C-alpha positions as CSV (number, residue, x, y, z in Angstrom):
1,M,16.1,7.1,52.7
2,H,16.8,3.7,51.2
3,F,15.8,2.4,47.5
4,V,15.7,-1.6,47.4
5,L,15.5,-2.4,43.7
6,P,16.5,-5.4,40.9
7,A,20.7,-5.8,40.4
8,D,20.1,-5.5,36.9
9,V,18.5,-1.8,37.2
10,D,21.4,-0.2,35.1
11,D,22.5,-3.1,32.7
12,P,22.3,-1.8,29.1
13,A,21.7,-5.2,28.2
14,S,18.2,-5.3,30.0
15,P,16.6,-1.9,29.6
16,S,13.2,-1.2,30.4
17,G,10.8,1.7,31.4
18,G,10.8,0.6,35.0
19,N,14.5,0.5,35.5
20,V,14.7,4.0,33.9
21,Y,12.0,5.2,36.0
22,D,13.9,3.7,39.3
23,L,17.1,5.2,38.2
24,R,15.8,8.7,37.5
25,V,13.2,9.4,40.6
26,G,15.5,7.2,42.9
27,A,18.6,9.8,42.4
28,G,19.8,11.2,45.8
29,L,18.0,7.9,47.6
30,T,20.6,5.2,49.1
31,R,20.3,2.6,46.5
32,L,20.4,-1.0,47.6
33,T,20.2,-3.5,44.8
34,V,19.4,-7.0,45.2
35,A,20.1,-9.8,42.7
36,G,17.3,-12.4,42.0
37,D,14.9,-14.1,39.3
38,W,12.2,-11.8,40.4
39,P,9.2,-11.7,41.2
40,R,9.6,-15.4,41.9
41,P,13.2,-15.9,43.7
42,R,14.7,-19.3,44.2
43,D,16.5,-17.6,47.0
44,T,15.4,-14.5,49.1
45,T,18.6,-14.4,51.3
46,A,19.8,-11.2,49.6
47,L,16.6,-9.3,50.1
48,E,16.2,-10.8,53.8
49,Q,19.6,-9.4,54.6
50,T,19.3,-6.2,52.6
51,L,16.2,-5.3,54.6
52,A,17.5,-6.6,57.8
53,A,20.4,-4.4,57.9
54,I,18.4,-1.1,57.5
55,P,17.7,0.6,61.0
56,D,14.1,0.5,62.6
57,G,11.8,3.4,61.8
58,D,14.1,4.6,58.3
59,V,12.1,5.1,55.1
60,V,12.4,2.4,52.6
61,L,11.2,2.7,48.9
62,L,10.9,-1.0,47.7
63,D,10.5,-1.8,43.8
64,G,7.5,-4.1,43.6
65,L,9.0,-6.4,41.3
66,V,11.3,-7.4,43.9
67,G,9.3,-7.3,46.9
68,C,5.5,-7.8,46.0
69,G,6.4,-11.8,45.1
70,V,7.7,-12.4,48.6
71,P,5.5,-11.5,51.6
72,E,7.0,-13.8,53.9
73,V,10.2,-11.6,53.6
74,V,8.8,-8.2,53.5
75,V,5.6,-8.0,55.6
76,P,8.0,-8.9,58.9
77,H,9.9,-5.7,57.9
78,A,7.3,-3.6,57.2
79,R,6.1,-3.7,60.8
80,R,9.6,-1.9,61.8
81,L,10.3,0.2,58.9
82,Q,8.4,3.0,57.1
83,L,7.9,1.0,53.9
84,A,7.0,2.5,50.5
85,V,6.2,-0.1,47.8
86,L,6.7,1.3,44.1
87,V,4.4,-1.0,41.8
88,H,5.5,-0.9,38.1
89,L,2.9,-3.6,36.7
90,P,0.5,-5.8,39.2
91,L,2.5,-9.3,39.0
92,A,-0.5,-11.1,38.1
93,D,-1.2,-8.8,34.9
94,E,1.9,-10.2,33.3
95,T,0.9,-11.8,30.0
96,G,1.3,-15.5,29.8
97,L,0.5,-16.8,33.5
98,D,-1.6,-19.5,33.9
99,P,-4.5,-18.6,36.1
100,T,-3.2,-20.6,39.4
101,T,0.2,-18.6,39.2
102,A,-1.8,-15.3,38.6
103,A,-4.0,-15.9,41.6
104,L,-1.0,-16.8,43.6
105,L,1.0,-13.7,42.6
106,D,-2.0,-11.6,43.2
107,E,-2.5,-12.8,46.7
108,K,1.0,-12.3,47.7
109,E,1.3,-9.0,46.3
110,R,-1.9,-8.0,48.3
111,Q,-0.3,-9.0,51.4
112,V,2.7,-6.9,50.8
113,L,0.7,-3.6,49.8
114,R,-1.7,-4.1,52.6
115,A,1.5,-4.1,55.0
116,A,3.1,-1.0,53.5
117,S,3.0,2.3,54.7
118,A,2.5,3.8,51.4
119,V,1.8,2.3,48.1
120,I,2.9,4.1,44.7
121,A,1.9,3.9,41.2
122,T,3.2,5.4,37.9
123,S,-0.1,6.6,36.6
124,P,-3.8,7.5,37.8
125,T,-5.3,4.4,35.8
126,A,-2.7,1.8,37.5
127,A,-3.4,3.5,40.9
128,H,-7.3,3.1,40.5
129,N,-6.9,-0.7,39.3
130,I,-4.3,-1.3,42.2
131,R,-6.5,0.4,44.6
132,T,-9.6,-1.8,43.6
133,R,-8.1,-5.0,43.2
134,H,-6.2,-4.8,46.6
135,G,-9.0,-3.1,48.8
136,L,-6.3,0.1,49.4
137,D,-7.7,3.2,50.7
138,T,-4.9,5.3,49.0
139,V,-2.4,4.6,46.3
140,H,-0.1,7.6,45.3
141,V,0.5,8.6,42.1
142,V,4.3,9.8,40.7
143,L,4.2,10.0,37.0
144,P,7.1,9.4,34.9
145,G,8.9,12.3,33.6
146,T,10.3,13.0,30.0
147,D,13.2,14.6,28.8
148,P,13.0,17.3,26.2
149,A,14.2,16.2,22.6
150,P,14.5,17.3,19.0
151,R,11.7,17.0,16.7
152,A,12.2,13.5,14.7
153,P,12.6,14.3,10.8
154,G,11.3,11.0,9.9
155,T,12.3,9.6,6.4
156,D,9.3,9.8,3.8
157,G,6.7,10.9,6.5
158,V,4.9,7.7,6.1
159,S,6.5,4.5,5.8
160,Q,9.1,3.8,8.8
161,L,7.2,2.7,11.9
162,L,9.1,2.2,15.2
163,C,8.3,-0.3,18.1
164,V,10.3,0.5,21.6
165,A,9.5,-2.4,23.8
166,S,11.1,-5.8,25.1
167,I,9.7,-8.6,22.6
168,T,7.6,-10.3,25.0
169,P,3.7,-11.5,24.5
170,R,2.5,-8.2,26.4
171,K,4.0,-5.9,24.4
172,G,2.2,-7.3,21.4
173,H,4.6,-7.7,18.5
174,D,2.6,-10.6,17.3
175,L,-0.7,-8.5,16.9
176,L,1.2,-5.5,15.4
177,I,3.1,-7.6,12.6
178,R,0.2,-9.7,11.6
179,A,-2.1,-6.6,11.2
180,L,0.9,-4.7,9.1
181,Q,0.9,-8.1,7.0
182,K,-2.4,-7.7,5.9
183,I,-1.8,-4.0,4.4
184,D,-0.6,-3.4,1.0
185,Y,1.9,-0.8,1.2
186,E,5.7,-0.7,1.6
187,W,6.5,-0.4,5.2
188,R,9.3,-1.1,7.4
189,L,9.0,-1.8,11.1
190,D,12.1,-1.3,13.3
191,C,11.5,-3.2,16.6
192,V,14.1,-2.0,19.3
193,G,14.2,-3.7,22.5
194,P,15.5,-6.7,24.4
195,V,15.0,-9.6,22.0
196,R,13.3,-12.7,24.3
197,P,12.6,-16.3,23.0
198,F,9.0,-14.9,22.1
199,V,10.7,-13.5,19.0
200,E,10.7,-16.9,17.7
201,Q,6.9,-17.3,17.7
202,L,6.6,-14.2,15.8
203,P,5.5,-14.1,12.0
204,A,8.3,-13.9,9.9
205,D,8.8,-11.0,7.8
206,D,11.7,-9.1,5.7
207,R,10.2,-5.7,6.4
208,V,10.4,-6.3,10.2
209,S,14.0,-5.7,12.0
210,F,15.0,-6.6,15.5
211,R,17.7,-4.4,16.7
212,G,18.1,-5.5,20.2
213,P,18.3,-2.8,23.2
214,L,19.6,0.5,21.8
215,V,20.8,3.5,24.3
216,G,22.5,7.1,23.6
217,E,22.8,8.1,20.0
218,A,21.7,4.7,18.4
219,L,18.3,5.2,20.1
220,T,17.9,8.4,19.4
221,R,18.7,8.2,15.7
222,A,16.1,5.2,15.8
223,Y,13.5,8.0,17.0
224,A,14.7,10.5,14.6
225,D,14.1,8.0,11.7
226,A,10.7,7.1,12.4
227,D,7.6,8.3,10.9
228,L,5.1,6.6,13.1
229,F,5.4,5.2,16.5
230,V,3.5,2.2,17.0
231,L,2.8,0.2,20.5
232,A,0.3,-2.8,20.5
233,S,0.7,-3.7,24.1
234,R,-2.0,-5.8,25.9
235,A,-1.3,-4.3,29.0
236,E,0.8,-1.4,30.5
237,T,0.7,0.7,33.6
238,Y,2.0,4.0,31.9
239,G,4.1,3.5,28.7
240,M,7.2,5.8,29.1
241,V,8.3,4.9,25.3
242,V,5.2,6.6,24.3
243,T,6.0,10.0,25.8
244,E,9.8,9.6,24.7
245,A,8.3,9.5,21.2
246,L,5.9,12.2,21.7
247,A,8.6,14.5,23.0
248,R,10.0,14.2,19.6
249,G,6.8,15.0,18.0
250,L,6.1,11.4,16.6
251,P,2.8,10.5,15.7
252,V,1.4,7.8,17.7
253,I,-0.8,4.8,17.5
254,A,-1.0,2.7,20.8
255,S,-3.0,0.6,23.2
256,A,-3.0,0.3,26.8
257,V,-1.5,3.7,27.8
258,P,-4.5,6.3,28.3
259,D,-2.3,8.2,30.9
260,A,1.0,8.3,28.8
261,L,-0.8,9.5,25.3
262,G,-3.4,11.7,26.7
263,D,-4.9,13.2,23.5
264,G,-1.6,13.0,21.8
265,G,-2.5,10.3,19.4
266,L,-4.6,7.5,18.8
267,L,-5.7,5.0,21.5
268,L,-6.9,1.6,20.6
269,P,-8.6,-1.5,22.7
270,P,-5.9,-3.4,24.0
271,G,-5.5,-7.0,21.9
272,D,-7.6,-5.8,18.9
273,E,-5.8,-6.9,15.8
274,N,-8.7,-5.6,13.9
275,A,-8.7,-2.1,15.0
276,L,-5.0,-2.0,14.5
277,E,-5.1,-3.2,11.0
278,A,-7.6,-0.5,10.5
279,A,-5.9,2.3,11.7
280,L,-2.7,1.5,10.1
281,T,-4.3,1.4,6.9
282,R,-5.8,4.6,7.6
283,W,-2.3,5.9,8.4
284,F,-0.8,4.9,5.2
285,Q,-3.8,5.9,3.0
286,D,-5.2,9.0,4.5
287,Q,-2.8,12.0,4.4
288,E,-5.3,14.3,6.5
289,F,-5.3,11.5,9.3
290,R,-1.3,11.6,9.3
291,A,-1.5,15.4,9.7
292,E,-4.2,15.4,12.5
293,L,-1.8,12.6,14.5
294,R,1.3,15.1,13.8
295,A,-0.7,18.0,15.2
296,K,-1.9,16.0,18.4
297,A,1.6,14.8,18.9
298,L,3.0,18.4,19.1
299,G,0.3,19.4,21.2
300,R,1.1,16.6,23.8
301,R,4.7,17.3,23.5
302,A,4.4,20.8,25.1
303,S,2.6,19.4,28.3
304,L,4.7,16.7,29.1
305,S,5.9,16.7,33.0
306,T,9.7,16.4,33.8
307,W,11.8,14.0,35.4
308,D,12.7,17.0,38.4
309,E,8.8,17.0,38.8
310,S,8.7,13.3,39.2
311,T,11.3,13.2,41.7
312,E,9.9,16.0,44.0
313,D,6.5,14.2,43.8
314,L,8.4,11.1,45.0
315,R,10.2,12.8,47.7
316,R,6.7,14.4,49.0
317,V,5.3,10.6,49.4
318,L,8.4,9.5,51.1
319,A,8.7,12.4,53.4
320,S,5.3,12.2,54.7
321,L,6.5,8.8,56.0
322,R,9.2,10.0,58.5
323,P,8.2,9.6,62.0
């Protein structure tokens, strides 16, 4: 079985939930990485050559970021390969696209997914959305796993907030910072993740730190020091950072992550700055509310699935494609 995925999948300077997912569930598959400015590459030669080298009838898992924007390359090979496409986020759902570009990407993705032998999503909500928008009969679900982790001790139990996400419009840092600035409390917000140009559009505030991407012990320490995990995303397909926080018993206030959060915290409507401000105000002012969120996090912590389960779920889908 072959796995075609972006060349930067294991680049420590560009960590993402999608990359982590690919590396963990793809263990044991023949990894074929392709360089390019996906999903709208200037040159598709590398992908064309990679797919052409795979023998007829072989099972291929294709990362949707690489394949969904180039049906002219993928669809012909889908006729001779047993192709499964893994959709982390529908291309048209990326924040900031103009309507014409979004519609074009949506149509390209539809062509690829309809030609595939199987389509895989990372959450039940995402699977339903993909199935509905592209008129598919079946979309398989392979949930991300979570590594066990020690409970986060935090700081004073209230004031240290953590957000782990790339600094992009879709992740909602602008909403989060504006909401916090309206609250009269001595809070601090630690933003961990790749710093993109969007950071220049965010409200300036000395209480907000942008630490860039962290891995290993540095990331573990960031979680350990946090009192509350916050994620104000406008759109997500799952939200692995939420389960990483819950694995540490961290209280969570987040949006657009119903499957990852479950009943483990407070889920807010995406893009609702007023709801975010109200929830954070309550967090700072209401001790019983804080205790409730901690209890919910610990309850969800006990039910998180493992990466071994995710890998086995993926293998079952791929095995079903073998001739």
